[in-house]
C-alpha positions as CSV (number, residue, x, y, z in Angstrom):
1,M,3.9,27.2,-19.8
2,D,0.1,27.3,-20.0
3,F,0.0,24.4,-22.4
4,M,2.3,22.3,-20.1
5,V,0.1,23.0,-17.0
6,A,-3.1,22.2,-18.9
7,G,-1.6,19.0,-20.3
8,L,-0.3,17.8,-16.9
9,I,-3.7,18.6,-15.3
10,V,-5.5,16.5,-17.9
11,I,-3.0,13.6,-17.5
12,L,-3.4,13.8,-13.7
13,L,-7.2,13.7,-13.9
14,L,-7.0,10.7,-16.2
15,V,-4.5,8.9,-13.9
16,L,-6.6,9.5,-10.8
17,F,-10.1,8.7,-12.2
18,L,-9.9,6.3,-15.2
19,P,-8.6,3.3,-13.2
20,F,-11.5,3.9,-10.7
21,T,-14.2,4.2,-13.4
22,V,-13.2,2.2,-16.5
23,K,-12.8,-1.6,-16.0
24,K,-10.5,-2.0,-19.0
25,V,-8.1,0.5,-17.6
26,E,-8.3,-1.0,-14.1
27,H,-7.4,-4.5,-15.5
28,N,-4.4,-3.1,-17.5
29,L,-3.3,-0.5,-14.9
30,E,0.4,-0.9,-15.4
31,I,0.3,-0.3,-19.1
32,F,-2.0,2.6,-18.7
33,L,0.2,4.3,-16.1
34,F,3.3,3.7,-18.2
35,V,1.7,5.5,-21.2
36,M,0.5,8.3,-18.9
37,G,4.0,8.5,-17.4
38,V,5.7,8.8,-20.7
39,A,3.1,11.4,-21.7
40,A,3.8,13.4,-18.5
41,V,7.5,13.6,-19.0
42,L,7.1,14.6,-22.6
43,V,4.6,17.3,-21.9
44,S,6.7,18.7,-19.1
45,G,9.9,18.5,-21.1
46,V,11.9,16.6,-18.4
47,F,12.6,13.4,-20.3
48,S,16.3,12.6,-20.5
49,T,18.7,9.7,-20.6
50,E,19.4,10.1,-16.9
51,L,15.7,9.9,-16.1
52,L,15.3,6.8,-18.3
53,I,18.2,5.1,-16.4
54,H,16.6,6.1,-13.1
55,A,13.3,4.6,-14.2
56,L,14.9,1.4,-15.3
57,E,16.9,1.0,-12.0
58,D,14.4,2.1,-9.3
59,P,12.0,-0.9,-9.7
60,I,14.7,-3.6,-9.6
61,M,14.9,-4.1,-5.8
62,I,11.1,-4.4,-5.2
63,T,10.7,-6.6,-8.3
64,I,13.3,-9.0,-7.0
65,A,11.7,-9.0,-3.6
66,V,8.3,-9.8,-5.1
67,L,9.7,-12.6,-7.2
68,V,11.8,-14.2,-4.5
69,A,9.0,-13.9,-1.8
70,G,6.5,-15.3,-4.3
71,L,8.6,-18.3,-5.0
72,L,9.2,-18.9,-1.2
73,F,5.5,-18.6,-0.5
74,K,4.7,-21.2,-3.2
75,W,7.3,-23.6,-1.8
76,L,6.4,-23.1,1.9
77,A,2.6,-23.0,1.6
78,G,2.3,-26.6,3.0
79,P,4.5,-26.0,6.0
80,L,2.7,-22.7,6.6
81,E,-0.6,-24.4,6.8
82,K,0.7,-27.1,9.2
83,G,2.3,-24.4,11.4
84,V,-0.9,-22.4,11.6
85,M,-2.8,-25.5,12.8
86,A,-0.2,-26.3,15.3
87,L,0.0,-22.8,16.8
88,T,-3.8,-22.5,17.1
89,R,-3.8,-25.7,19.2
90,V,-1.5,-24.2,21.8
91,M,-2.8,-20.6,22.0
92,P,-6.1,-18.7,21.8
93,V,-7.1,-17.9,18.3
94,C,-7.5,-14.2,19.1
95,L,-3.9,-14.1,20.4
96,F,-2.7,-15.9,17.3
97,L,-4.5,-13.5,15.0
98,A,-3.1,-10.5,16.9
99,L,0.4,-11.9,16.4
100,V,-0.3,-12.5,12.7
101,V,-1.4,-8.9,12.3
102,I,1.8,-7.6,14.0
103,V,4.2,-10.0,12.3
104,L,2.8,-9.5,8.8
105,G,2.8,-5.8,9.4
106,F,6.6,-5.7,10.1
107,L,7.4,-8.6,7.7
108,S,5.7,-6.8,4.8
109,S,8.6,-4.4,4.6
110,V,10.8,-7.4,3.6
111,I,8.6,-9.8,1.8
112,T,6.5,-7.0,0.2
113,A,2.9,-6.1,0.9
114,M,1.6,-8.3,-1.9
115,I,3.1,-11.5,-0.5
116,A,2.1,-10.5,3.1
117,A,-1.5,-10.3,1.8
118,L,-1.3,-13.7,0.2
119,V,0.1,-15.2,3.4
120,L,-2.8,-13.5,5.3
121,V,-5.3,-15.1,2.9
122,E,-3.7,-18.5,3.3
123,I,-3.9,-18.2,7.1
124,V,-7.6,-17.1,7.1
125,G,-8.4,-20.0,4.8
126,V,-6.9,-22.5,7.2
127,L,-8.6,-21.1,10.3
128,R,-12.2,-21.4,9.1
129,L,-13.7,-19.1,11.7
130,D,-17.0,-17.1,11.6
131,R,-17.2,-14.5,8.9
132,R,-17.3,-11.4,11.2
133,S,-14.2,-12.4,13.1
134,E,-12.2,-13.2,9.9
135,L,-13.4,-10.0,8.3
136,T,-12.3,-7.9,11.3
137,A,-8.9,-9.6,11.4
138,V,-8.4,-9.1,7.6
139,V,-9.2,-5.4,7.6
140,L,-7.0,-4.7,10.6
141,A,-4.2,-6.8,9.1
142,C,-4.4,-4.9,5.8
143,F,-4.1,-1.6,7.7
144,S,-1.0,-3.0,9.4
145,I,0.5,-4.4,6.2
146,G,-0.1,-1.2,4.3
147,L,1.7,0.8,7.1
148,G,4.5,-1.7,7.8
149,A,5.4,-2.1,4.2
150,A,6.3,1.6,4.1
151,L,9.4,1.1,6.3
152,T,11.6,0.0,3.4
153,P,11.7,0.8,-0.3
154,I,11.0,-2.8,-1.2
155,G,7.8,-3.1,0.9
156,E,5.4,-1.6,-1.6
157,P,5.4,0.8,-4.6
158,L,4.5,3.8,-2.5
159,S,7.7,3.4,-0.4
160,T,9.8,2.7,-3.5
161,I,8.5,6.0,-5.1
162,A,8.9,7.9,-1.9
163,V,12.5,7.0,-1.5
164,S,13.2,7.7,-5.1
165,K,11.5,11.1,-5.1
166,M,13.3,12.2,-1.9
167,N,16.7,10.8,-3.0
168,G,16.8,8.7,0.2
169,D,18.8,5.6,1.1
170,F,17.4,2.2,2.1
171,F,16.6,3.2,5.7
172,Y,15.3,6.7,4.8
173,L,11.6,5.8,5.5
174,L,12.5,3.9,8.7
175,R,14.2,6.9,10.1
176,L,11.5,9.3,8.9
177,M,8.3,7.4,9.6
178,G,9.3,4.6,12.1
179,E,8.1,6.5,15.2
180,Y,4.6,6.6,13.7
181,I,4.4,3.3,11.9
182,V,5.8,1.0,14.5
183,P,3.3,2.0,17.2
184,S,0.5,1.8,14.6
185,V,1.4,-1.8,13.7
186,L,1.4,-2.8,17.4
187,L,-1.9,-0.9,17.9
188,F,-3.6,-2.9,15.1
189,G,-2.4,-6.1,16.8
190,L,-3.9,-5.0,20.1
191,L,-7.1,-4.1,18.3
192,T,-7.3,-7.5,16.8
193,F,-6.9,-9.2,20.1
194,A,-9.6,-7.0,21.6
195,L,-12.1,-7.0,18.8
196,V,-11.9,-10.5,17.3
197,K,-14.1,-13.0,19.2
198,P,-13.8,-16.0,17.0
199,R,-16.2,-18.9,16.9
200,P,-14.5,-22.0,15.5
201,N,-16.1,-23.9,12.6
202,G,-18.2,-20.8,11.6
203,D,-19.3,-19.7,8.1
204,G,-16.1,-17.9,7.4
205,L,-14.6,-16.2,4.4
206,K,-14.3,-18.6,1.5
207,A,-10.6,-18.3,0.6
208,D,-9.6,-18.7,-3.1
209,R,-6.6,-20.9,-2.3
210,V,-5.6,-22.0,-5.8
211,T,-1.9,-22.6,-5.9
212,E,-0.1,-20.0,-8.1
213,T,1.9,-21.2,-11.1
214,Y,5.4,-20.1,-11.8
215,R,4.1,-18.1,-14.7
216,E,1.8,-16.1,-12.5
217,I,4.6,-15.4,-10.0
218,V,6.9,-14.1,-12.7
219,L,4.1,-12.1,-14.3
220,R,3.3,-10.4,-11.0
221,A,6.9,-9.4,-10.6
222,A,7.0,-8.0,-14.2
223,K,3.8,-6.0,-13.5
224,V,5.4,-4.5,-10.4
225,Y,8.4,-3.5,-12.4
226,L,6.4,-1.8,-15.0
227,F,4.1,-0.2,-12.4
228,V,7.0,1.4,-10.5
229,M,8.7,2.4,-13.7
230,A,5.5,4.2,-14.7
231,L,5.3,5.9,-11.3
232,V,8.9,7.2,-11.7
233,F,7.9,8.8,-15.0
234,L,4.7,10.2,-13.5
235,G,6.5,11.7,-10.5
236,S,9.2,13.4,-12.6
237,G,6.6,14.5,-15.1
238,F,4.4,16.1,-12.5
239,E,7.4,17.8,-10.7
240,P,6.7,21.3,-12.3
241,L,3.0,21.0,-11.3
242,I,4.0,20.0,-7.7
243,N,6.4,23.0,-7.4
244,M,3.8,25.4,-8.7
245,Y,0.6,24.3,-6.8
246,I,1.3,21.7,-4.1
247,I,4.6,22.3,-2.4
248,D,3.4,25.5,-0.7
249,L,0.2,24.0,0.6
250,H,0.0,23.7,4.4
251,P,0.9,20.2,5.6
252,Y,-2.4,20.0,7.6
253,L,-4.3,20.5,4.3
254,L,-2.2,18.0,2.5
255,Y,-2.8,15.5,5.2
256,W,-6.6,15.7,4.9
257,I,-6.6,16.0,1.1
258,N,-4.9,12.6,1.1
259,I,-7.9,10.9,2.5
260,V,-8.8,10.4,-1.2
261,S,-6.2,7.6,-0.9
262,A,-9.1,5.6,0.3
263,I,-10.4,5.3,-3.2
264,L,-7.3,6.1,-5.3
265,D,-4.0,4.2,-5.4
266,N,-1.7,5.8,-2.8
267,A,1.5,5.0,-4.7
268,T,0.1,7.1,-7.7
269,L,-0.7,9.9,-5.3
270,A,2.8,9.8,-3.8
271,A,4.3,10.1,-7.2
272,A,2.1,13.1,-7.9
273,E,2.6,14.9,-4.6
274,L,6.1,14.4,-3.2
275,S,9.0,16.6,-4.0
276,P,12.6,16.8,-2.7
277,L,11.9,20.6,-2.1
278,M,9.4,19.8,0.6
279,G,10.3,20.1,4.2
280,V,10.5,17.1,6.5
281,A,7.2,18.0,8.3
282,T,5.3,18.2,5.0
283,V,6.7,14.9,3.8
284,K,5.6,13.2,7.0
285,A,2.1,14.7,6.8
286,V,1.8,13.6,3.1
287,L,2.9,10.1,3.8
288,L,0.9,9.6,7.0
289,G,-2.3,10.8,5.2
290,L,-1.7,8.4,2.3
291,L,-0.7,5.4,4.4
292,I,-3.6,5.6,7.0
293,S,-6.4,6.4,4.6
294,G,-5.2,3.7,2.2
295,G,-6.8,1.1,4.4
296,I,-10.2,2.6,4.6
297,L,-11.7,1.2,1.4
298,I,-10.7,-1.7,-0.9
299,P,-9.2,0.3,-3.8
300,G,-6.9,2.3,-1.5
301,N,-4.1,-0.2,-1.2
302,I,-2.7,-3.4,-2.8
303,P,-3.2,-5.7,0.3
304,N,-6.9,-4.7,0.5
305,I,-7.4,-5.5,-3.2
306,I,-5.7,-8.9,-3.0
307,S,-7.4,-9.9,0.2
308,A,-10.9,-8.7,-0.8
309,A,-10.6,-10.5,-4.2
310,K,-9.5,-13.8,-2.8
311,L,-11.8,-13.8,0.2
312,K,-14.8,-12.5,-1.7
313,I,-15.2,-9.4,0.7
314,T,-17.7,-6.8,-0.6
315,S,-17.0,-3.1,-0.6
316,R,-19.8,-2.6,1.9
317,E,-18.4,-5.2,4.3
318,W,-15.0,-3.6,4.1
319,A,-16.3,-0.1,4.6
320,S,-18.3,-1.1,7.7
321,L,-15.0,-1.6,9.5
322,G,-12.4,0.3,7.4
323,V,-14.2,3.7,7.5
324,P,-14.6,4.0,11.3
325,I,-11.2,2.6,12.0
326,G,-9.4,4.7,9.4
327,L,-11.2,7.9,10.3
328,A,-10.4,7.4,14.0
329,L,-6.7,6.8,13.2
330,M,-6.7,9.9,10.9
331,I,-8.0,12.0,13.7
332,V,-5.5,10.6,16.3
333,Y,-2.5,11.2,14.0
334,F,-3.7,14.6,13.1
335,V,-3.5,15.5,16.8
336,V,-0.1,13.8,16.9
337,I,1.1,15.9,14.0
338,M,-0.1,19.1,15.5
339,L,1.7,18.3,18.8
340,T,5.0,16.9,17.5
341,L,5.8,18.5,14.1
342,S,7.2,22.0,13.9
343,I,4.7,23.5,11.3
C-alpha cells in the first residue's frame, strides 16, 4: 500500500508540473500523459480489459466532434469572414462581439472548445480593431467558451472525463451544472458589451490566419483521442489516492484548491480529483473551481492556449484581465455555493 501511494504521488507530481516546466513534455503532452496514465493504472493495480475498452471508447465522441467541426470550419472560413463583415455593418461592433462571446460559449458544447477558439481567432482577425478592445473580447470569450464547453461530454476533454468518471449520460453535465454555466456565459456577453469600446482600424491583434491542412485537422483529432484516453487511465489509476485523501475534503476547500487550474490543465485535474463516490455538492464545487479558474491564465484551458498562440498575446497581457475577472467570479460563485448547496 505504501509503495502504491508513493508511486501515485510521484506520478501525480510529474503530471502536474513537468508540462508546465519542461518544453519537450509540453510539446508532446498527449504521449507524456498516456505514458503516465499507463504507469498509474499499473502502480495502482487497476488495469483490466474492461478499463482498456473503456479508455478506447470514451474518446470517440469528442474526437469525431473535433474532426467534423474542424472540416466544417475549413470549408466555411470564407463565408464566415463575409458574414462577420456584413454583420458589423448593420450593428455596433460592441454588440456584435457580445453576441459572439455568448454564441461561441454555448456553441462550444457542440463544435468543441478548440474549434470555437479557432472561430474566435478568425473573427478577431477580420475585425482589425484596437489591441485593447480585441484583447478584452478574446479573454472574456475564452472564459465563456471554457465554461460553455462543459455542458456536454463532447465540448472539451474536462467534460468528457467528468462524464466518464461519474458514469453520467450525455446530458449529465447540463443537468448538474447548467444553472451555473448558462448565466455565466450570458454574463460574459454583457461584460463584453460593457467593457469593449472598439476603435476601428486600430493596431489590433495580429491573427495567424494560415489555413489549416487536412493533415493538421486529422492530427489534431488524433491528439485529442490520445489525450482523453490518457486521462481515462490517469483517472482510474488515481482512484485509490482520491478515495484515501481527497474525497473527504470539504467542498469549500476543494473549490479554492482548484484555483491551480489557472496554471495547470483543468482536464488533468478533473481526472485526478473526481470520483463517483463524491456527493453532488462536492462534484459541483470541484467542477466550478476548475472551470472558472481555467480562464485566469493562458495555460489553464485549451481555448486560452489556442487564442494566445495565434493572436500573439503575452502572458502578462492575459493576466492583466484574466486575474481580476477570474478572481471576482471565483468569489461570486463561492458565495453562490455557500447559499445554494447543502454542505
